[in-house]
NUSETI-487264 format. One line per 5 residues: their letters; for each residue x, y, z of N, C-alpha, C. Coordinates in steps of 0.001 Angstrom, whole numbers. Example, Ala and Ser with C-alpha at 12.3 -4.5 7.8 and 13.67 -1.06 7.14 Angstrom:
AS) 13190/-5690/7800/12300/-4500/7800/13200/-3300/7800  12850/-2250/7080/13670/-1060/7140/12900/30/7870
END
This chain:
XXXXX) 535/-912/-259/20/-71/-194/942/1450/186  699/1929/-971/1466/3271/-1270/1438/4299/-61  790/4069/1008/488/5215/2045/1564/4774/3298  1679/3326/3412/2207/2471/4988/3748/2265/4318  4445/2797/5290/5715/2098/5240/5931/710/5187
XXXXX) 6703/-15/4357/6677/-1184/4572/6346/-2430/5336  6984/-2199/6376/6757/-3199/7731/5397/-3025/8038  4724/-1608/8004/3434/-1622/8168/2145/-2438/7248  2922/-2057/6051/2032/-2936/4864/1941/-4455/5124  2806/-4729/5760/2999/-6282/5804/2203/-6675/6636
XXXXX) 2207/-5803/8137/1312/-5873/9011/128/-5907/8758  -592/-5051/8051/-1787/-4894/7705/-2224/-6695/6850  -1422/-6682/5658/-1674/-8261/4941/-1852/-9363/5991  -865/-9474/6896/-679/-10538/7929/-2020/-10385/8679  -2314/-9519/8994/-3869/-9588/9519/-4908/-9801/8912
XXXXX) -4937/-9355/7759/-6058/-9806/6729/-6011/-11424/6539  -4963/-11887/6387/-4241/-13397/6308/-4962/-14098/7586  -4694/-13330/8879/-4904/-14182/9822/-6630/-14055/10095  -7547/-12953/9519/-8587/-13107/9637/-9265/-13999/8716  -8960/-13950/7493/-9407/-14872/6722/-9142/-16273/7068
XXXXX) -8312/-16890/7685/-7911/-18094/8253/-9003/-18473/9393  -9214/-17528/9813/-9683/-17395/11423/-11653/-17717/11047  -11846/-17245/9890/-13180/-17205/9301/-13434/-18504/8816  -12558/-19253/8270/-12641/-20493/7905/-12447/-20151/5992  -12185/-18988/5712/-12444/-18617/4312/-11350/-19304/3571
XXXXX) -11509/-20068/2473/-10020/-20112/1247/-9422/-19325/1091  -8768/-19210/165/-8416/-17871/-663/-9495/-17764/-2051  -9877/-18872/-2353/-10787/-18426/-3524/-12204/-18009/-2944  -12524/-18576/-1807/-13982/-17779/-1349/-13760/-16709/-693  -12769/-16270/-45/-12274/-14819/219/-12134/-13647/-1310
XXXXX) -11740/-14441/-1871/-11484/-13679/-3419/-12933/-13188/-3796  -13911/-14235/-3929/-15195/-14185/-4198/-16106/-13075/-3618  -15756/-12783/-2085/-16276/-12164/-1448/-15823/-10720/-1696  -14141/-10808/-1943/-14052/-9039/-2013/-13385/-8454/-3484  -14064/-9645/-4314/-14096/-9155/-5804/-12462/-9388/-6543
XXXXX) -11958/-10033/-5866/-10340/-10558/-6368/-10566/-12003/-6933  -9563/-12463/-7911/-9168/-13741/-7725/-8690/-14256/-6766  -8641/-15909/-6929/-7518/-16364/-5915/-6402/-16135/-5891  -5871/-16101/-7175/-4305/-15858/-7651/-3818/-14413/-6900  -4508/-13467/-7109/-4617/-12449/-6967/-4393/-11810/-5307
XXXXX) -5369/-12850/-4448/-5134/-13147/-3154/-4143/-13664/-2716  -3587/-14744/-3241/-2066/-15170/-3016/-1078/-14509/-3146  -1057/-13665/-3923/56/-12861/-4343/5/-11655/-3461  -812/-11039/-2966/-852/-10357/-1935/-278/-10813/-870  -1086/-11891/-273/-466/-12598/1060/895/-13208/957
XXXXX) 1387/-13373/-333/2498/-13679/-384/3745/-12477/-596  3087/-11543/-806/4034/-10501/-561/4604/-9972/-2030  4271/-10694/-2834/4435/-10425/-4571/4007/-9625/-5072  2443/-8947/-4530/1802/-7943/-5173/1477/-6782/-4268  1237/-5602/-4912/1355/-4269/-3542/-264/-4863/-2869
XXXXX) -11/-4294/-2092/-1190/-4028/-1229/-2149/-2998/-1603  -3523/-2494/-2140/-3750/-1517/-2407/-5055/-1416/-1260  -5646/99/-1810/-7012/518/-720/-7956/-398/-1470  -8158/-930/-2866/-9278/-1386/-3399/-9204/-3017/-2645  -8148/-3462/-2164/-7850/-4904/-2039/-8229/-4737/-197
XXXXX) -7868/-3569/410/-8414/-3501/1793/-9869/-3244/1992  -10366/-2585/1265/-11745/-2673/1203/-12857/-3992/825  -11944/-4636/-358/-12318/-5670/-353/-12213/-6545/707  -11560/-6810/1426/-11134/-7905/2520/-12005/-7236/3695  -12508/-6028/3938/-13626/-5774/4749/-14959/-6118/4415
XXXXX) -15071/-6404/2935/-16474/-6680/2340/-16980/-8149/2493  -15416/-9081/2083/-15557/-10256/2245/-15547/-11273/3656  -14863/-9997/4591/-15115/-10445/5955/-16065/-9690/7026  -17181/-9083/6105/-17961/-8537/6643/-17754/-7811/8364  -16481/-6921/8405/-16301/-6514/9913/-16137/-4923/9962
XXXXX) -17412/-4343/8919/-17677/-3001/9099/-16580/-1939/8636  -15514/-2395/8118/-14274/-1480/7723/-12968/-1402/8154  -12998/-2425/9261/-12009/-2395/10491/-10902/-2800/9580  -10561/-2924/8242/-8957/-2744/7944/-8616/-1598/7406  -9982/-1039/6638/-9523/216/6192/-9252/1049/7379
XXXXX) -9718/955/8405/-9777/2209/9663/-8290/1771/9807  -7785/408/10221/-6526/66/10455/-5256/614/9607  -5668/446/8325/-4770/1276/7266/-4630/2805/7250  -5607/3334/7586/-5993/4854/7972/-5076/5204/9202  -5914/4429/10215/-4804/4988/11578/-3222/4491/11281
XXXXX) -2782/3858/10676/-1237/3356/10902/-614/4419/9466  -1431/4886/8797/-596/5355/7637/-1251/6763/7454  -1853/7212/6393/-2227/8199/5462/-3900/8628/6194  -4177/9613/6079/-5969/10074/6075/-6491/9023/4865  -7534/8281/5382/-8303/7678/4008/-8174/8263/2603
XXXXX) -8913/9794/3036/-9398/10683/1646/-7827/10931/730  -6822/10782/1262/-5402/10854/700/-4954/9375/164  -5565/8250/397/-4957/6971/-232/-5369/6849/-1957  -6515/7024/-2305/-6571/6890/-3731/-5412/7806/-4401  -5078/9072/-3953/-4187/9937/-4489/-2697/9117/-4357
XXXXX) -2186/8569/-3305/-1379/7841/-3314/-1035/6716/-4126  -2233/6238/-4676/-2149/4881/-5356/-1786/5216/-7047  -2281/6581/-7303/-2249/7375/-8547/-777/7714/-8768  -504/8208/-7664/844/8414/-7504/2223/7326/-7543  1508/6448/-7162/2605/5400/-7203/2681/5003/-8530
XXXXX) 1818/5098/-9126/1409/4720/-10724/1806/5283/-11859  1967/6761/-11386/2046/7808/-12613/3275/7620/-13227  2983/7912/-14723/4662/8152/-15664/4769/9391/-15499  3718/10526/-15064/4342/11800/-15178/3573/12125/-14168  4187/13412/-13321/3590/13772/-11745/4021/15492/-12206
XXXXX) 2771/16492/-11575/3133/17557/-11509/2177/18410/-10274  3117/19358/-9731/2624/19675/-8754/2646/21076/-8607  1653/21995/-8046/1968/23770/-7628/1699/23483/-6105  2510/24079/-5414/2381/24372/-4014/2550/25957/-3596  1498/26710/-3298/2098/28017/-2895/2715/28044/-1455
XXXXX) 2592/27575/-687/2950/27717/760/4123/26641/1022  4338/25503/613/5256/24513/1555/5778/23939/149  6800/23222/370/7754/22362/-608/6940/20863/-582  6559/20646/-1959/5670/19112/-1929/6194/17871/-1295  5430/17279/-603/5977/16055/79/7088/15203/-673
XXXXX) 7265/15001/-2014/8049/14155/-2712/9525/14641/-2551  9216/16017/-2119/10998/16661/-2520/11350/16952/-1108  10097/16929/588/10708/17132/1797/11883/16532/2084  12722/16721/2786/13634/16225/3693/13255/15877/5287  13496/14735/5455/12758/14197/6851/12637/15275/8056
XXXXX) 13725/16409/7989/13441/17211/9190/12372/18420/8779  12217/18762/7472/11045/19582/7035/9938/18863/7360  10001/17636/6756/8610/17231/6907/8001/16849/8390  9081/17142/9545/8714/16474/10699/8355/18169/11276  8923/19128/10535/8522/20151/11107/6887/20695/10714
XXXXX) 6979/20683/9255/5441/20637/8807/4119/20125/9534  4641/18540/9629/3527/17746/10676/3500/18224/11610  4153/18744/12478/3901/18946/13956/3373/20221/13906  2958/20793/12977/2201/22076/13052/682/21777/13580  101/20509/13379/-812/20448/13704/-969/19846/15521
XXXXX) -1487/20324/15948/-1009/20318/17443/-1755/18854/18346  -2772/18419/17219/-3630/17309/17900/-2720/16131/17593  -1796/16012/16859/-1129/14901/16526/136/14345/17624  -149/13196/17998/755/12723/18970/2509/12550/18176  3322/12335/18895/4496/12292/18605/4603/10918/17671
XXXXX) 3894/9684/18330/4162/8440/17653/3273/8839/16168  2002/9778/15886/1286/9694/14788/2195/10650/13681  3274/11258/14345/3881/12277/13428/5014/11554/12835  5992/10662/13908/6506/9712/13379/6458/8870/12159  5247/8116/12233/4469/7587/11263/4438/7845/10115
XXXXX) 3651/9048/10178/3704/9923/8860/4723/10319/8248  6000/10825/9024/6848/11038/8650/7986/10026/7490  7646/8723/8251/8152/7643/7580/7086/7402/6469  5757/7457/6308/5202/7180/5252/5520/7952/4129  5701/9672/4646/6011/10222/3545/7514/10048/2485
XXXXX) 8414/9983/3544/9594/9566/2805/9480/8286/2395  8911/7474/2571/8877/5965/1758/8304/6385/452  6826/7239/285/6718/7842/-1037/7697/8100/-1979  8653/8889/-1521/9975/9282/-2283/10822/8290/-3167  10275/6687/-2786/10711/5403/-3119/10839/5720/-4867
XXXXX) 9663/6350/-5301/9202/6119/-6711/10304/7262/-7441  11208/8061/-6817/11893/8813/-7761/12832/8144/-7997  13172/6942/-6983/14433/6210/-7451/14293/4623/-7906  13207/4688/-8567/13056/3889/-9598/13647/3538/-10707  13896/2490/-11273/14719/2444/-12637/14045/3239/-13620
XXXXX) 12545/2925/-13798/11987/4222/-14754/11307/4926/-13951  11767/6022/-13043/10760/7001/-12130/10020/7759/-13076  9191/8380/-12702/8170/9114/-13284/8682/10503/-13777  8481/11241/-14351/8827/12712/-14812/8213/13495/-13472  8848/14400/-12913/8309/15276/-12023/8426/16638/-12209
XXXXX) 7407/17491/-12421/7475/18756/-12662/6909/19564/-11316  7582/20715/-10661/7310/20901/-9663/7518/22469/-9743  6151/23033/-9521/6099/24772/-9411/5749/25087/-7937  6238/25875/-7609/6313/26581/-6059/6562/28137/-6154  5565/28778/-4965/5564/30090/-5138/6640/30553/-4220
XXXXX) 7193/31651/-4576/8769/32151/-3920/8303/32452/-2627  7431/32281/-1948/7266/32710/-651/6975/30754/168  6706/29951/-665/7264/28455/-58/8608/28593/146  9457/29293/-751/11220/28678/-745/11602/29884/510  11098/30896/684/11598/31989/1655/11015/31768/2989
XXXXX) 9946/30728/3402/9345/30688/4531/10196/29753/5315  11002/30460/6481/11127/29790/7409/10910/30758/9145  10606/29710/9834/10415/30342/11174/11709/30544/11952  11546/31327/12968/12764/31700/13987/13281/30274/14359  14512/30233/14293/15305/28984/14599/14943/27882/13896
XXXXX) 14516/27946/12566/14502/27038/11486/14969/27339/10238  16298/28280/10624/16627/29001/9047/17884/27632/8518  18164/26813/9388/19181/25861/8969/18205/25045/8448  17316/24231/8880/16314/23213/8394/16138/23499/7196  15523/25072/7029/15180/25439/5652/16208/25628/4743
XXXXX) 17609/26034/5166/18679/25802/4018/18851/24637/3789  18768/23879/4605/18898/22312/4173/18133/21793/3002  16544/22071/3422/15541/21516/2591/15983/22250/1114  16157/23439/1102/16699/24051/-217/17979/23800/-767  18719/22940/-105/19897/22426/-995/19391/20987/-1475
XXXXX) 18569/20249/-520/18231/19349/-941/17557/19242/-2452  16359/20528/-2862/15774/20813/-3844/16714/20925/-4986  17886/21784/-4722/18874/21965/-6138/19443/20502/-6263  19407/19408/-5139/20447/18343/-5832/19370/17356/-6468  18139/17421/-5856/16994/16619/-6531/16944/17256/-7819
XXXXX) 16974/18544/-8392/16896/19361/-9176/18125/18631/-10498  19069/17849/-10057/20295/17614/-10913/19764/16386/-11489  18697/15619/-11202/18018/14363/-12195/17453/14818/-13428  17756/13803/-14213/16769/14234/-15255/15622/14158/-15744  14906/13735/-14356/13451/13273/-14407/12785/14077/-13854
XXXXX) 13117/15485/-12872/12891/16423/-11978/13005/17684/-12654  12095/18630/-12632/12426/19929/-12772/11539/20469/-12021  12526/21812/-11285/11675/22716/-10241/11572/24044/-10678  10698/24507/-10550/10483/26042/-10650/9764/26717/-10245  10349/28399/-9860/9708/29074/-8891/9035/30382/-9774
XXXXX) 7718/30362/-8734/7327/31692/-9427/7172/32972/-8538  8234/34015/-8763/8515/34949/-8355/7808/36041/-7649  8065/36373/-6387/7021/37395/-5694/6453/38559/-6427  7272/38923/-7435/7240/40098/-8249/5644/39872/-9010  5435/38674/-9312/4398/38251/-10142/3213/39121/-9449
XXXXX) 3149/39100/-8562/1531/39279/-7649/920/38475/-7577  -440/38717/-7798/-1469/37600/-7595/-1467/36943/-8739  -1580/35570/-8605/-1832/34793/-9797/-2724/33624/-9434  -3190/32795/-10580/-4213/31661/-10370/-3861/30584/-9006  -2751/30419/-9187/-2038/29423/-7988/-2717/29954/-6859
XXXXX) -2722/30945/-6011/-2522/31467/-5340/-3839/30522/-4078  -4739/30553/-5136/-6220/29931/-4540/-5804/28503/-3981  -4749/27721/-4245/-4155/26672/-3309/-3620/25647/-4243  -2765/24534/-3380/-2062/23829/-4232/-2947/22578/-5163  -2110/21822/-6303/-3056/21352/-6849/-1749/20078/-7446
XXXXX) -2372/18923/-7669/-1722/17961/-8281/-2080/16940/-9140  -1106/16775/-10360/-1906/16183/-11321/-768/14794/-11925  -1652/13625/-12229/-776/12246/-12330/-1280/11886/-13889  -314/11758/-14936/-810/10679/-15708/-251/9693/-15826  -1341/8562/-15800/-1552/6977/-16072/-955/6483/-17155
XXXXX) -243/5222/-16657/179/4485/-17761/-434/4322/-18880  -2130/4099/-18713/-3179/4249/-19793/-3405/5380/-20688  -2643/6297/-20178/-3164/7639/-20957/-4170/8689/-20286  -4659/8088/-19320/-5285/8857/-18426/-4562/9866/-17555  -5385/10914/-17170/-5081/11818/-15633/-5837/11823/-14744
XXXXX) -5117/11991/-13589/-5997/11880/-12592/-5227/13260/-11730  -6484/13865/-11143/-6048/15394/-10323/-6306/14983/-8898  -5792/15934/-8005/-5892/16055/-6522/-5824/17662/-5894  -6645/17777/-5139/-6876/19009/-4271/-7008/18991/-2741  -6605/19520/-2291/-6378/19316/-714/-6783/20713/88
XXXXX) -7303/20225/1150/-7663/21844/1858/-7631/21530/3483  -7584/22250/4065/-7592/22285/5443/-8065/20724/6027  -9117/20518/5722/-9879/19463/6289/-9556/17919/5694  -9323/18030/4453/-9452/16699/3620/-8843/17344/2089  -9162/16241/1318/-8667/16294/-20/-9686/15430/-1287
XXXXX) -9588/15902/-2514/-10284/15060/-3327/-9733/14775/-4408  -9689/13568/-5061/-9532/13473/-6217/-10485/13455/-7263  -9589/14118/-8424/-10484/14451/-9580/-10059/13735/-10668  -11351/13677/-11154/-11109/12373/-12578/-12059/12709/-13688  -12847/13658/-13067/-13962/14132/-14209/-13466/15214/-15151
XXXXX) -13510/14774/-16494/-12902/15550/-17674/-13226/17199/-17407  -14254/17529/-17416/-14298/18797/-17109/-13668/19814/-15952  -13199/18779/-14905/-12701/19219/-13761/-11165/19018/-14008  -10584/18336/-14975/-9626/18238/-15235/-9095/19457/-16271  -10241/19629/-17124/-9503/20816/-17942/-9252/21786/-17061
XXXXX) -10221/22471/-16021/-10041/23452/-15288/-8322/23360/-14103  -8163/22326/-14103/-6716/22233/-13342/-5783/22074/-14322  -5877/21675/-15356/-4923/22212/-16481/-4629/23421/-16740  -5869/23961/-16636/-5651/25529/-16728/-5073/26268/-16025  -5267/25777/-14593/-4522/26488/-13416/-3122/26275/-13231
XXXXX) -2922/24995/-14008/-1333/24514/-14216/-550/25103/-14970  -1313/25510/-16355/-645/26340/-17288/-428/27508/-16899  -1249/28282/-16288/-970/29370/-15719/-116/29812/-14908  -276/28807/-13837/1207/29064/-12620/2618/28843/-13373  2443/27776/-14493/3362/27330/-14945/4439/28071/-15880
XXXXX) 3202/29077/-16680/3632/29956/-17501/4380/31532/-16711  3825/31694/-15463/4277/32870/-14451/5738/32373/-13693  6182/30903/-13734/7254/30353/-13059/8750/30764/-13761  9555/31118/-13125/10959/31172/-13927/11571/29768/-14614  12127/30021/-15753/12655/28863/-16328/13707/28299/-15114
XXXXX) 13905/27094/-15292/14659/26140/-14847/15680/26813/-13946  16967/27073/-14808/17779/27822/-14418/17760/28752/-13495  17088/29681/-13870/16611/30840/-12767/16111/30603/-11497  15500/29347/-11578/14600/28942/-10457/15696/28635/-9401  16386/28071/-10068/17535/27433/-9435/18701/28096/-8958
XXXXX) 18888/29130/-9189/19820/30369/-8755/18814/30999/-7763  17992/30946/-7772/17099/31721/-6646/17110/31092/-5621  16801/29736/-5583/16847/28727/-4509/18235/29167/-3821  19098/28839/-4935/20522/28728/-4303/21110/29968/-3508  20316/31302/-4027/20866/32593/-2944/20072/32161/-1905
XXXXX) 18867/31870/-1673/18153/31825/-371/18660/30934/486  19292/29532/-127/19858/28552/1037/21083/29025/1359  21732/29969/567/23340/30440/959/23033/31438/1978  21880/32107/2394/21287/33099/3270/21320/32273/4871  20993/30863/4766/20390/30293/5983/21653/28937/6243
X) 22382/28948/5264/23557/27820/5774/24910/28252/5911
END
């Protein structure tokens, strides 16, 4: 499952397998109830096929447990509303992100991710640690032999924002951005502050191009997020994306700006 660190995903699979056995269900019977073939069930339980949100929900249907495993996965990993986007992110051939306020999760350092996730005072330290681990594991898609093409646009405010005492943390984060941008599949651009008002200030947006040629979008708010797949809504997101991309500096100038700010804090 894309949202869980490997050991936690293995734990969920183990618990599903244990519950299936305790109910007396064969893999074939479990598959009929969950909507998957017996071979698919066997592959997931054997660790040769990734655990997905659809499989977790199918397990809940087959076992008639009121959604227990989806709640378990949510508790251990990311919020349930984020899971469909994480699956899209993992399967994408191209990814596009715009962020007006923060560095996108795929390019965050561990220290920066800690600082961002601690901004919610309701999160326990254990929850913060779990979410940081899950966020860092998401970045593994960039290390694959055939990684997705990643284009990131951030507002200059996201590059310059550092709280008192966090200057070094932010400097290290910016140097990490520069290092990431050396990869041939990653391009980072900055919308300079002198652009003034622009369409992206309404909020972040993400777009994923899937291997079947379709696109999936994602919008996140203070409370939750929405996966976008309706053609009309995707058209709107592409218009917004093109608008902010056109306002951004070229790659070389963007990296020069990021290096300049990083040098002030390191």
